[in-house]
Backbone as CSV, one residue per row, in Angstrom:
resi,resn,N_x,N_y,N_z,CA_x,CA_y,CA_z,C_x,C_y,C_z
1,UNK,4.048,-17.167,20.595,5.289,-16.333,19.744,4.884,-15.936,18.512
2,UNK,5.343,-14.540,17.664,4.853,-13.992,16.725,5.506,-14.167,15.520
3,UNK,5.011,-15.214,14.505,5.445,-15.390,13.410,5.100,-14.223,12.158
4,UNK,5.489,-13.253,11.161,4.913,-12.703,10.259,4.411,-13.495,9.177
5,UNK,3.073,-13.118,8.873,2.433,-13.971,7.948,3.064,-13.580,6.650
6,UNK,3.292,-15.120,6.286,3.726,-15.493,4.520,5.902,-15.712,4.968
7,UNK,6.154,-15.821,5.947,6.917,-16.030,6.347,8.229,-14.773,6.292
8,UNK,9.720,-15.008,5.755,10.939,-14.475,6.012,10.589,-13.553,4.832
9,UNK,10.318,-12.214,5.405,9.988,-11.211,4.340,11.680,-11.106,3.030
10,UNK,11.049,-10.897,1.856,11.433,-9.979,0.826,11.389,-8.685,0.495
11,UNK,11.222,-7.713,1.382,11.169,-6.305,1.078,12.465,-5.884,0.313
12,UNK,13.503,-6.557,0.756,15.118,-6.242,0.469,15.109,-6.813,-0.842
13,UNK,14.434,-7.549,-1.930,14.256,-8.168,-3.261,13.923,-7.672,-4.437
14,UNK,14.268,-7.570,-5.424,13.372,-7.065,-7.059,12.722,-7.935,-6.579
15,UNK,11.562,-8.000,-7.204,10.369,-8.549,-8.483,10.836,-9.798,-8.704
16,UNK,12.132,-9.997,-9.328,12.240,-11.270,-9.862,13.451,-11.950,-8.928
17,UNK,13.675,-11.354,-7.891,14.212,-12.531,-6.281,15.409,-12.605,-6.413
18,UNK,15.579,-11.392,-7.691,17.754,-11.210,-7.154,17.585,-9.860,-6.135
19,UNK,18.591,-9.406,-5.377,18.849,-7.836,-5.105,18.977,-7.397,-5.258
20,UNK,18.167,-6.490,-4.758,17.722,-4.610,-5.360,17.774,-3.892,-4.081
21,UNK,18.118,-2.256,-5.236,18.842,-1.513,-5.056,17.850,-0.924,-4.324
22,UNK,16.689,-0.872,-5.287,15.184,-0.561,-4.943,14.261,-0.687,-3.712
23,UNK,14.601,-1.766,-3.770,13.965,-2.320,-2.297,14.923,-2.478,-1.119
24,UNK,15.740,-1.658,-1.366,16.685,-1.543,0.398,16.396,-0.415,0.405
25,UNK,16.365,0.883,-0.244,15.961,2.401,-0.078,15.121,2.755,-0.930
26,UNK,13.925,3.329,-0.101,12.950,4.374,-1.415,13.107,5.105,-1.848
27,UNK,14.369,5.128,-2.870,14.874,6.153,-3.800,13.883,7.748,-3.921
28,UNK,14.238,8.768,-4.120,13.075,9.861,-4.329,12.171,10.282,-2.458
29,UNK,12.382,10.025,-2.005,12.116,9.774,-0.610,12.727,9.812,0.854
30,UNK,12.355,10.543,1.487,13.730,11.565,2.808,12.919,10.379,3.733
31,UNK,14.307,9.480,4.363,14.394,8.920,5.272,13.520,9.156,6.127
32,UNK,12.733,8.866,7.508,11.961,9.173,8.312,12.272,8.096,9.410
33,UNK,12.669,9.201,10.240,12.833,8.032,11.596,11.586,7.917,12.548
34,UNK,10.892,6.570,12.456,9.657,6.274,13.647,10.021,5.388,14.237
35,UNK,9.630,5.409,15.380,9.964,4.298,16.906,8.550,3.432,16.816
36,UNK,9.267,2.104,16.822,8.513,1.015,17.071,8.196,0.436,17.834
37,UNK,7.203,0.370,18.518,7.146,-0.426,20.230,5.579,-0.978,20.293
38,UNK,5.138,-1.260,21.771,4.464,-2.358,21.617,3.178,-1.962,23.011
39,UNK,2.273,-1.945,22.361,1.165,-2.327,24.044,1.435,-3.498,25.144
40,UNK,0.286,-2.922,25.759,0.906,-4.237,26.607,0.589,-5.831,26.243
41,UNK,-0.289,-5.836,25.136,-0.615,-7.052,24.931,0.247,-7.147,23.209
42,UNK,0.945,-6.385,22.716,1.871,-6.881,21.889,2.679,-7.394,21.772
43,UNK,3.509,-7.822,20.416,4.432,-8.656,20.231,5.769,-7.953,20.063
44,UNK,6.980,-7.591,20.954,8.108,-7.153,20.557,8.717,-7.781,19.291
45,UNK,8.634,-9.077,19.166,9.417,-9.772,18.262,8.487,-9.107,17.266
46,UNK,7.729,-8.900,16.768,7.002,-8.033,15.578,7.848,-6.953,15.444
47,UNK,7.662,-5.665,16.297,7.965,-4.557,16.129,9.430,-4.362,15.970
48,UNK,10.265,-5.409,16.731,11.467,-5.871,15.998,11.620,-5.662,14.191
49,UNK,10.767,-6.799,14.403,10.463,-7.752,12.576,10.425,-6.669,11.469
50,UNK,9.645,-5.649,12.278,9.028,-4.573,11.642,9.895,-3.623,11.098
51,UNK,10.189,-2.652,12.301,11.714,-1.959,12.306,12.938,-2.635,11.713
52,UNK,12.946,-3.784,11.456,14.499,-4.093,10.968,14.398,-4.283,9.128
53,UNK,12.502,-4.339,8.820,12.297,-4.933,7.026,12.200,-4.116,7.091
54,UNK,11.428,-2.534,6.987,11.535,-1.367,7.356,12.295,-0.056,7.333
55,UNK,13.460,-0.489,8.197,14.773,0.297,8.660,13.755,1.604,9.726
56,UNK,13.202,0.873,10.748,12.822,1.889,11.224,13.721,1.828,12.765
57,UNK,12.990,2.001,13.875,13.524,2.135,15.404,12.705,1.231,16.468
58,UNK,13.376,0.146,16.327,12.430,-0.889,17.104,12.938,-0.108,18.561
59,UNK,11.899,-0.166,19.744,12.633,0.648,21.344,11.101,-0.588,22.392
60,UNK,11.608,-0.792,23.143,10.766,-1.811,24.137,10.304,-0.424,24.618
61,UNK,8.695,-1.091,25.241,8.294,-0.149,26.046,8.697,0.361,27.317
62,UNK,8.839,-0.712,28.361,9.366,-0.674,28.843,8.668,0.489,30.187
63,UNK,7.483,0.059,29.912,6.336,1.275,31.051,6.192,2.064,30.333
64,UNK,6.866,3.147,29.813,5.992,4.548,29.204,4.533,4.170,28.722
65,UNK,4.794,5.638,29.356,3.147,6.239,28.957,3.755,6.991,27.760
66,UNK,2.715,6.842,27.096,2.290,7.858,25.705,2.847,9.382,25.052
67,UNK,2.458,9.717,26.335,3.609,11.098,26.369,5.279,10.733,26.332
68,UNK,5.400,9.813,27.171,6.815,9.694,27.435,7.600,8.828,26.331
69,UNK,6.777,8.240,25.729,7.304,8.077,24.411,7.472,8.743,23.548
70,UNK,6.165,10.070,23.507,6.491,10.934,22.346,8.199,11.809,22.796
71,UNK,8.475,11.787,23.848,9.089,12.902,24.598,9.996,11.669,24.069
72,UNK,10.693,11.170,24.172,11.780,10.204,23.694,11.596,9.825,21.779
73,UNK,10.426,9.703,20.963,10.855,9.826,19.962,11.175,11.347,18.972
74,UNK,11.091,12.653,19.733,11.351,13.876,19.456,10.756,14.141,18.345
75,UNK,9.342,13.767,17.935,8.921,14.722,17.031,9.065,13.652,15.560
76,UNK,9.581,12.262,15.879,9.109,11.209,15.389,7.670,10.732,14.970
77,UNK,7.222,9.568,13.749,5.900,9.172,14.417,6.521,7.421,15.159
78,UNK,5.069,7.419,16.009,5.275,6.148,17.073,4.476,5.216,16.557
79,UNK,4.425,3.884,15.855,3.884,2.787,15.442,4.238,1.715,16.362
80,UNK,2.412,2.211,17.474,1.779,0.626,18.836,1.674,-0.268,18.452
81,UNK,1.965,-1.221,18.368,1.402,-2.434,18.027,0.638,-3.413,19.564
82,UNK,-0.109,-3.740,19.532,-1.459,-4.568,20.470,-1.384,-5.631,19.143
83,UNK,-2.249,-6.154,20.576,-2.589,-8.168,19.807,-3.705,-7.599,18.425
84,UNK,-4.510,-6.755,19.333,-5.945,-6.879,17.581,-5.604,-5.459,16.892
85,UNK,-4.439,-4.621,17.431,-4.508,-3.288,16.210,-3.425,-2.555,16.384
86,UNK,-3.385,-1.972,15.489,-2.097,-1.006,15.826,-2.473,0.772,15.090
87,UNK,-1.648,1.255,16.044,-1.757,2.546,15.540,-0.462,3.783,15.954
88,UNK,-0.691,4.680,14.948,0.131,5.368,14.829,0.247,6.424,15.370
89,UNK,1.146,7.165,16.025,0.694,8.342,16.689,1.897,9.493,15.939
90,UNK,1.421,10.325,15.364,1.963,11.003,14.761,1.396,12.216,14.786
91,UNK,2.717,13.793,15.272,1.834,14.791,14.932,0.678,15.338,15.858
92,UNK,0.747,14.633,16.822,-0.159,14.892,18.031,-1.333,14.016,17.806
93,UNK,-1.308,13.502,16.948,-2.756,12.495,16.693,-2.350,11.354,16.301
94,UNK,-3.615,10.396,16.957,-3.696,8.901,16.595,-4.098,8.676,15.904
95,UNK,-3.531,7.791,14.851,-4.243,7.037,13.978,-3.902,5.063,13.738
96,UNK,-5.452,4.651,13.926,-5.688,3.800,13.660,-5.462,2.870,12.749
97,UNK,-4.530,1.709,12.427,-4.284,0.905,11.371,-5.747,0.568,10.602
98,UNK,-6.285,0.564,9.575,-6.805,0.128,8.906,-7.019,0.111,6.908
99,UNK,-7.399,-0.626,6.220,-7.510,-0.729,4.805,-8.727,0.836,4.493
100,UNK,-9.464,0.652,5.065,-10.600,2.021,5.583,-11.658,1.362,4.036
101,UNK,-12.333,2.043,2.985,-13.425,1.867,2.853,-13.016,0.181,1.811
102,UNK,-12.009,-0.487,2.248,-11.016,-1.654,1.082,-12.105,-2.455,1.691
103,UNK,-12.585,-2.880,3.264,-12.941,-4.140,3.813,-14.422,-4.051,3.451
104,UNK,-14.843,-3.297,3.383,-16.347,-2.810,3.514,-16.097,-3.192,0.826
105,UNK,-15.310,-3.101,0.525,-15.688,-3.512,-0.914,-15.102,-5.107,-0.292
106,UNK,-14.502,-5.474,0.199,-14.508,-6.822,0.389,-15.112,-7.325,0.695
107,UNK,-15.485,-6.974,1.387,-17.309,-7.390,2.141,-17.593,-7.585,1.142
108,UNK,-18.671,-6.836,0.126,-19.535,-6.386,-0.402,-18.750,-7.912,-2.169
109,UNK,-17.933,-7.648,-1.983,-16.912,-9.105,-3.192,-17.549,-10.236,-2.728
110,UNK,-17.126,-10.160,-1.635,-17.621,-12.090,-1.089,-19.192,-11.875,-1.249
111,UNK,-20.185,-11.145,-0.693,-21.082,-11.376,-1.268,-21.860,-11.493,-2.729
112,UNK,-20.576,-11.302,-3.504,-20.836,-11.479,-5.321,-21.158,-10.587,-6.005
113,UNK,-20.713,-9.514,-5.486,-21.183,-7.693,-5.791,-19.577,-7.658,-6.828
114,UNK,-19.383,-7.286,-7.799,-18.294,-7.035,-8.810,-17.956,-5.638,-8.547
115,UNK,-16.408,-5.537,-7.675,-15.846,-4.411,-7.589,-15.959,-3.618,-9.012
116,UNK,-16.096,-1.897,-8.585,-15.585,-0.957,-10.143,-14.109,-1.867,-10.798
117,UNK,-13.253,-1.376,-9.496,-11.401,-1.496,-9.808,-11.220,-3.173,-10.672
118,UNK,-12.420,-3.945,-10.312,-11.986,-5.004,-10.355,-12.903,-5.145,-12.340
119,UNK,-13.487,-4.832,-11.673,-14.480,-4.412,-13.517,-13.623,-3.879,-14.849
120,UNK,-13.019,-2.112,-14.292,-12.231,-1.865,-14.530,-11.447,-2.516,-15.656
121,UNK,-10.284,-3.413,-14.151,-9.229,-3.729,-15.320,-9.560,-5.010,-15.239
122,UNK,-10.781,-5.740,-15.257,-11.203,-7.479,-15.749,-9.863,-8.460,-14.892
123,UNK,-9.990,-8.028,-13.942,-8.978,-9.117,-13.049,-9.733,-10.446,-13.081
124,UNK,-9.013,-11.513,-12.766,-9.621,-12.800,-12.879,-8.568,-13.379,-12.262
125,UNK,-9.310,-14.610,-12.029,-8.074,-15.849,-10.960,-7.201,-16.076,-11.819
126,UNK,-5.760,-15.820,-10.680,-4.763,-16.041,-11.504,-3.586,-15.102,-11.692
127,UNK,-4.206,-13.875,-12.342,-3.773,-12.740,-12.624,-2.361,-11.868,-11.303
128,UNK,-1.453,-11.900,-12.090,-0.480,-11.030,-11.420,-0.667,-9.787,-11.142
129,UNK,-1.008,-9.257,-10.014,-0.781,-7.839,-9.889,0.264,-7.114,-9.272
130,UNK,0.358,-5.661,-9.471,1.325,-4.824,-9.461,0.971,-3.586,-8.836
131,UNK,0.026,-3.617,-7.397,-0.539,-1.809,-6.889,1.042,-1.087,-6.913
132,UNK,1.295,-0.348,-7.877,2.211,0.370,-7.679,2.335,1.322,-6.515
133,UNK,1.325,2.285,-5.973,0.571,3.446,-5.586,0.328,2.933,-3.627
134,UNK,0.602,2.375,-3.187,-0.272,1.022,-2.003,-0.769,1.616,-1.596
135,UNK,-0.700,2.628,-0.316,-1.678,3.534,0.422,-2.047,2.283,1.007
136,UNK,-3.525,2.819,1.753,-3.673,1.909,2.366,-4.166,0.705,2.414
137,UNK,-3.717,0.056,1.259,-3.892,-1.022,0.181,-5.579,-1.809,0.215
138,UNK,-6.095,-0.987,0.440,-8.024,-0.944,-0.229,-7.800,-1.952,-1.694
139,UNK,-6.971,-1.205,-2.303,-7.618,-1.770,-4.204,-6.476,-3.208,-3.957
140,UNK,-5.395,-3.090,-2.822,-4.561,-4.015,-3.611,-5.551,-5.344,-2.607
141,UNK,-5.831,-5.327,-1.423,-6.804,-6.410,-0.901,-8.018,-6.494,-1.907
142,UNK,-8.858,-6.106,-2.372,-9.645,-5.963,-3.908,-9.665,-7.186,-4.988
143,UNK,-8.285,-6.668,-4.804,-7.343,-7.158,-6.265,-7.209,-9.145,-5.464
144,UNK,-6.241,-8.977,-4.623,-6.123,-10.008,-3.787,-7.570,-11.285,-3.956
145,UNK,-8.153,-10.631,-3.540,-9.256,-11.842,-3.506,-10.482,-11.725,-4.888
146,UNK,-10.127,-11.376,-5.470,-11.096,-11.248,-7.098,-9.373,-12.359,-7.940
147,UNK,-8.423,-12.181,-7.545,-7.571,-12.919,-7.930,-6.828,-14.142,-7.965
148,UNK,-7.294,-14.322,-6.429,-6.734,-15.662,-5.347,-5.169,-16.047,-5.350
149,UNK,-4.617,-14.658,-6.037,-3.380,-14.602,-6.094,-2.401,-13.500,-5.325
150,UNK,-0.833,-13.646,-5.159,-0.059,-13.119,-4.024,-0.384,-11.266,-5.412
151,UNK,-0.409,-10.683,-4.747,-0.983,-8.708,-4.940,0.883,-7.839,-4.860
152,UNK,1.564,-8.027,-5.150,2.774,-7.532,-4.763,2.774,-5.753,-4.515
153,UNK,2.522,-4.820,-3.086,2.201,-3.968,-3.285,3.730,-2.738,-2.738
154,UNK,3.675,-1.371,-3.475,5.105,-0.452,-3.619,4.022,0.264,-2.626
155,UNK,5.314,0.843,-1.470,5.313,1.919,-0.852,6.736,2.746,-0.758
156,UNK,6.580,3.707,-0.836,7.565,4.650,-1.009,7.806,4.238,0.650
157,UNK,7.077,5.509,1.152,7.218,5.675,2.827,7.064,4.571,3.371
158,UNK,8.985,4.444,4.289,9.065,2.875,5.118,7.822,3.333,6.233
159,UNK,7.124,4.280,7.398,6.300,4.436,8.077,5.554,4.014,7.612
160,UNK,4.872,4.562,6.258,3.785,3.682,5.990,3.408,2.410,5.616
161,UNK,4.103,2.499,4.739,4.497,0.545,4.236,4.686,-0.238,5.894
162,UNK,5.519,-0.105,7.158,4.960,-0.377,8.204,3.127,-0.605,8.898
163,UNK,3.050,0.664,8.665,1.697,0.663,9.969,0.564,-0.293,8.554
164,UNK,1.064,-0.168,6.995,-0.245,-0.252,6.599,-0.336,-2.116,7.018
165,UNK,1.316,-2.921,6.660,1.460,-3.877,7.698,1.390,-4.630,8.444
166,UNK,1.278,-3.467,9.641,0.791,-4.364,10.693,-1.056,-4.378,10.612
167,UNK,-1.662,-3.776,10.330,-3.365,-3.384,9.843,-3.103,-4.325,8.781
168,UNK,-2.784,-5.127,7.981,-3.267,-5.585,6.984,-3.187,-7.029,7.856
169,UNK,-1.974,-7.609,8.677,-2.270,-8.723,9.914,-3.509,-8.689,11.192
170,UNK,-4.075,-7.679,11.305,-5.005,-7.158,12.342,-6.438,-7.714,11.801
171,UNK,-6.964,-7.139,10.612,-8.101,-6.882,9.601,-8.849,-7.961,10.248
172,UNK,-10.087,-8.309,10.144,-11.088,-8.877,10.994,-10.463,-10.565,9.998
173,UNK,-11.252,-11.850,10.358,-11.287,-12.448,9.857,-11.771,-13.336,8.203
174,UNK,-12.747,-11.664,8.210,-13.152,-12.276,5.732,-12.571,-11.539,5.469
175,UNK,-11.439,-10.550,6.010,-10.387,-10.118,4.782,-8.831,-10.732,5.340
176,UNK,-8.504,-11.815,6.221,-7.183,-12.156,6.275,-6.393,-13.361,5.195
177,UNK,-7.389,-13.719,4.646,-7.530,-14.998,3.548,-6.482,-13.968,2.586
178,UNK,-7.024,-12.796,1.881,-6.644,-11.803,1.188,-6.170,-11.403,1.331
179,UNK,-5.326,-10.735,2.610,-4.403,-9.525,3.349,-3.802,-10.388,3.479
180,UNK,-3.254,-11.513,3.681,-2.010,-12.674,3.563,-1.613,-12.781,1.952
181,UNK,-2.358,-12.021,1.059,-1.725,-12.514,-0.446,-1.365,-11.316,-0.966
182,UNK,-0.982,-10.053,0.020,-0.472,-9.101,-0.120,0.861,-9.171,0.041
183,UNK,2.044,-8.612,-0.780,3.486,-8.682,-0.143,3.860,-7.301,-0.724
184,UNK,3.671,-6.615,0.678,4.099,-5.011,0.670,6.006,-4.635,0.907
185,UNK,6.445,-4.347,-0.338,7.603,-4.080,-0.522,8.169,-2.561,-0.487
186,UNK,9.216,-1.763,0.283,9.260,-0.460,0.719,9.712,0.079,-0.371
187,UNK,9.179,0.328,-1.435,10.428,0.982,-2.950,8.966,2.098,-3.634
188,UNK,10.335,2.774,-4.197,9.332,3.953,-5.330,8.868,3.315,-6.007
189,UNK,8.218,3.539,-6.755,7.134,2.946,-8.229,8.077,3.070,-9.429
190,UNK,8.733,4.490,-9.460,9.607,4.546,-10.589,10.774,3.709,-10.941
191,UNK,11.731,3.737,-9.388,12.858,2.994,-9.482,12.577,1.669,-9.718
192,UNK,11.760,0.406,-9.148,11.079,-0.830,-9.421,10.850,-1.087,-10.232
193,UNK,9.768,-0.191,-10.850,9.436,-0.665,-12.412,10.574,-0.544,-13.699
194,UNK,11.388,0.365,-13.553,12.454,-0.048,-14.544,13.236,-1.148,-14.066
195,UNK,13.909,-2.092,-12.883,14.023,-2.683,-12.906,13.394,-4.210,-13.185
196,UNK,12.052,-4.203,-13.178,11.511,-5.270,-13.721,11.094,-5.607,-15.267
197,UNK,11.576,-6.933,-15.203,11.414,-6.740,-16.618,10.141,-7.137,-17.518
198,UNK,10.159,-7.073,-18.822,9.236,-6.683,-19.988,7.967,-8.000,-19.270
199,UNK,6.576,-7.867,-19.369,6.088,-8.173,-18.774,6.280,-9.919,-18.253
200,UNK,5.704,-8.677,-16.849,6.724,-9.369,-15.418,5.276,-9.688,-14.967
201,UNK,4.115,-9.024,-14.946,2.842,-9.222,-14.095,1.796,-8.881,-15.146
202,UNK,0.315,-9.200,-14.918,-0.448,-8.947,-15.723,-1.462,-7.444,-15.591
203,UNK,-1.677,-7.567,-14.501,-1.747,-5.570,-14.429,-1.250,-5.098,-13.099
204,UNK,-0.346,-3.661,-13.943,-0.283,-2.717,-12.816,-1.365,-1.748,-12.072
205,UNK,-1.829,-1.419,-11.287,-2.290,0.113,-11.116,-1.735,0.932,-10.600
206,UNK,-1.931,2.311,-10.837,-1.810,3.555,-10.242,-3.345,4.305,-9.106
207,UNK,-2.624,4.361,-8.281,-3.889,5.557,-7.730,-3.222,6.545,-7.355
208,UNK,-3.028,7.778,-8.119,-2.278,8.414,-7.846,-3.142,9.822,-6.597
209,UNK,-4.574,9.126,-6.040,-5.547,10.198,-6.311,-5.365,11.211,-4.882
210,UNK,-4.491,10.201,-3.711,-4.622,10.826,-2.471,-3.880,12.253,-2.123
211,UNK,-2.977,12.299,-3.621,-2.452,13.854,-3.886,-3.691,15.068,-3.877
212,UNK,-4.658,14.336,-3.608,-5.422,15.902,-3.823,-6.625,16.014,-2.531
213,UNK,-7.450,16.443,-2.010,-8.374,16.003,-0.989,-10.146,15.820,-1.468
214,UNK,-9.662,15.017,-2.330,-10.897,14.579,-2.679,-11.484,13.747,-2.060
215,UNK,-10.602,12.398,-0.975,-10.412,11.301,-0.091,-10.271,12.222,1.521
216,UNK,-11.306,12.294,2.463,-11.553,12.232,3.463,-11.423,11.785,4.454
217,UNK,-11.067,12.682,5.684,-11.221,11.138,6.987,-9.529,10.927,6.964
218,UNK,-9.285,10.636,8.195,-8.194,11.286,8.945,-7.295,10.367,8.626
219,UNK,-7.427,9.047,8.340,-5.966,8.004,6.937,-5.835,8.459,6.048
220,UNK,-6.863,9.086,5.023,-6.665,9.991,4.443,-5.350,10.622,4.191
221,UNK,-5.651,12.125,5.437,-5.026,13.202,5.795,-3.845,12.269,6.493
222,UNK,-3.156,10.939,7.009,-2.173,10.309,7.249,-1.278,10.342,5.750
223,UNK,-2.047,9.394,4.398,-1.176,9.054,3.646,-0.902,10.067,3.280
224,UNK,-1.627,11.477,2.512,-0.971,12.663,2.033,-0.018,13.439,3.173
225,UNK,0.187,13.320,4.281,1.228,13.687,5.134,2.563,12.646,4.702
226,UNK,2.614,11.347,4.371,3.817,10.283,4.732,4.199,9.690,3.076
227,UNK,2.848,9.648,2.121,3.089,9.167,1.223,3.563,10.208,0.127
228,UNK,4.426,9.670,-1.024,4.735,10.317,-1.754,3.886,11.615,-2.675
229,UNK,4.462,12.632,-3.402,3.155,13.142,-3.710,3.647,13.499,-5.268
230,UNK,4.663,13.213,-5.470,4.860,13.559,-7.416,3.902,12.958,-8.455
231,UNK,3.394,13.944,-9.398,2.217,13.071,-9.780,3.068,11.362,-11.149
232,UNK,1.645,10.681,-11.096,2.744,10.283,-12.179,2.808,10.524,-13.621
233,UNK,3.895,9.931,-13.626,4.761,10.585,-15.500,4.442,9.790,-16.320
234,UNK,4.986,10.864,-17.121,4.249,10.048,-18.317,5.359,8.684,-18.861
235,UNK,6.674,8.303,-17.901,7.572,8.152,-18.693,7.224,6.958,-18.012
236,UNK,6.748,6.866,-16.521,6.556,6.072,-15.339,5.467,4.794,-16.339
237,UNK,4.353,5.691,-16.783,3.577,5.183,-17.808,3.609,3.934,-18.152
238,UNK,4.424,4.526,-19.624,4.950,3.620,-20.501,6.068,2.831,-19.493
239,UNK,6.642,2.852,-18.853,7.747,2.087,-17.882,6.458,0.874,-17.403
240,UNK,5.327,1.202,-16.782,4.615,-0.013,-16.003,3.675,-0.491,-17.532
241,UNK,3.640,-0.127,-18.895,2.696,-1.023,-19.796,3.926,-1.801,-20.580
242,UNK,5.466,-1.576,-20.657,6.188,-2.551,-20.580,6.637,-3.502,-19.869
243,UNK,5.887,-3.764,-18.449,6.123,-4.453,-17.512,4.620,-5.221,-17.048
244,UNK,4.107,-5.334,-17.769,2.596,-5.293,-17.787,2.672,-6.563,-19.093
245,UNK,1.821,-7.595,-18.663,1.299,-8.655,-19.939,-0.363,-8.029,-20.460
246,UNK,-1.130,-7.001,-20.061,-2.204,-6.920,-20.262,-2.495,-5.762,-20.350
247,UNK,-1.917,-4.776,-19.656,-2.192,-3.130,-18.918,-1.721,-2.683,-18.317
248,UNK,-2.275,-1.470,-17.810,-2.464,-0.175,-16.781,-3.484,-0.255,-16.638
249,UNK,-3.734,0.134,-15.033,-5.139,0.700,-15.179,-4.810,1.854,-13.743
250,UNK,-5.519,2.788,-14.291,-4.606,4.457,-13.503,-6.173,4.924,-13.169
251,UNK,-6.253,5.207,-11.539,-7.300,6.253,-11.294,-7.444,7.332,-10.618
252,UNK,-8.924,8.091,-10.678,-8.715,9.258,-10.710,-9.760,9.986,-10.466
253,UNK,-9.829,11.371,-10.246,-11.356,11.841,-9.446,-11.682,12.087,-10.739
254,UNK,-13.430,12.670,-10.996,-13.918,12.968,-11.715,-13.613,14.348,-12.456
255,UNK,-13.642,14.659,-12.979,-14.236,14.650,-14.762,-12.865,13.695,-15.487
256,UNK,-11.346,13.954,-14.094,-10.320,12.782,-15.027,-9.142,13.905,-16.103
257,UNK,-9.200,14.858,-15.047,-8.065,15.753,-15.842,-6.497,14.570,-15.535
258,UNK,-6.114,14.667,-14.612,-4.491,13.458,-15.082,-5.286,12.794,-15.915
259,UNK,-5.803,11.957,-15.289,-6.258,11.216,-17.365,-5.815,11.812,-18.844
260,UNK,-6.477,12.533,-18.831,-6.260,13.284,-19.844,-5.228,14.091,-19.611
261,UNK,-4.188,14.084,-18.447,-2.895,14.792,-18.545,-1.773,13.421,-19.360
262,UNK,-2.413,12.332,-19.225,-1.547,11.557,-19.295,-1.788,10.597,-20.996
263,UNK,-2.869,11.344,-21.164,-3.376,10.887,-22.596,-4.402,9.408,-22.975
264,UNK,-5.125,9.563,-21.439,-6.065,8.651,-21.276,-7.478,8.519,-21.155
265,UNK,-8.227,7.958,-21.883,-10.071,8.155,-22.042,-10.222,7.583,-20.630
266,UNK,-11.094,8.416,-19.801,-11.980,7.552,-18.781,-12.796,6.223,-19.644
267,UNK,-12.843,5.245,-19.123,-13.817,4.488,-19.197,-15.184,4.661,-18.953
268,UNK,-16.237,3.773,-19.704,-17.275,4.151,-19.285,-17.755,3.488,-18.699
269,UNK,-18.886,4.392,-17.498,-19.579,4.054,-16.134,-20.854,4.387,-16.717
270,UNK,-22.288,2.980,-16.076,-23.181,2.673,-15.725,-23.697,3.917,-15.341
271,UNK,-22.874,4.558,-14.046,-23.846,5.817,-13.023,-22.877,6.839,-13.030
272,UNK,-22.874,7.922,-12.976,-22.041,8.788,-11.991,-21.104,8.581,-10.670
273,UNK,-20.057,8.050,-11.371,-19.240,8.009,-10.317,-17.939,8.571,-9.493
274,UNK,-17.810,8.508,-8.156,-16.487,9.054,-7.434,-15.022,8.988,-7.900
275,UNK,-15.005,8.322,-9.036,-13.659,7.642,-9.076,-14.276,7.436,-10.939
276,UNK,-12.574,7.480,-11.998,-12.844,7.519,-12.529,-11.715,6.620,-12.868
277,UNK,-11.588,5.300,-13.850,-10.333,4.923,-14.632,-10.119,5.267,-15.837
278,UNK,-8.719,5.008,-16.124,-8.383,5.000,-17.371,-7.134,3.768,-17.739
279,UNK,-7.395,2.943,-19.021,-6.607,1.807,-19.499,-5.321,1.972,-19.910
280,UNK,-4.785,1.689,-19.696,-3.573,1.861,-20.870,-3.206,0.196,-21.194
281,UNK,-3.344,0.062,-22.396,-2.970,-1.617,-22.802,-1.570,-1.687,-22.885
282,UNK,-1.173,-3.035,-22.691,0.652,-3.215,-22.521,1.103,-3.094,-24.441
283,UNK,2.537,-2.282,-23.666,3.315,-2.268,-24.958,3.788,-3.499,-25.474
């Protein structure tokens, strides 16, 4: 019988454990219809759990082939769960749930290599991390491995939140422990940060890079289709600095135009990076 990792979902509660409207509905983001169903090896119990948790619609497969599901969905995305994988069918394409390069980064970290994000944020064991722009959860996975602690990931898109949750549950063995530490909540980070107490996590992460075409590949196309596209606002950065005990790490593409817009200076790097980081200390 399927049992969700980590037990009962807390996706409808604020970061302080109290009921919070910010986590009941993703504000500033239009609600999307999405069918959640199964392949023959999948668990309809899991489909029902994900649909209830993220406000989607669970439907029994009932021996229907994918074209019949597409017709029933009337243009809405379809999340198909099997025992070993999860696929999202959307706009005529099928996307396999994955953390992208995050898994390779995790493997390298397990071999003793320090990930650039871990170095830039100076993450250490037992740090509490909030990944405010979860995306495919690659950064959250690396942070969970580095800190050996819970990482809270915020994702405004219910469809993307369910897709990434299903993917993390199906990671290969090297990633399962770290994946189990990630708590995904469907919430707009702007609303969520406003509700959080001062100095409630050690580090807040922002990765607004998916708004550009800097990252290529099918999964990044999906993220750009479903995810929030608003640029990181200075007032949101200020809220994050209030919430953090140590500081806020923001990712950008070289040469760092978004960092400059936010008044941040790219951190020094020993090589010519594909990613630059900016650090804002806690307030």
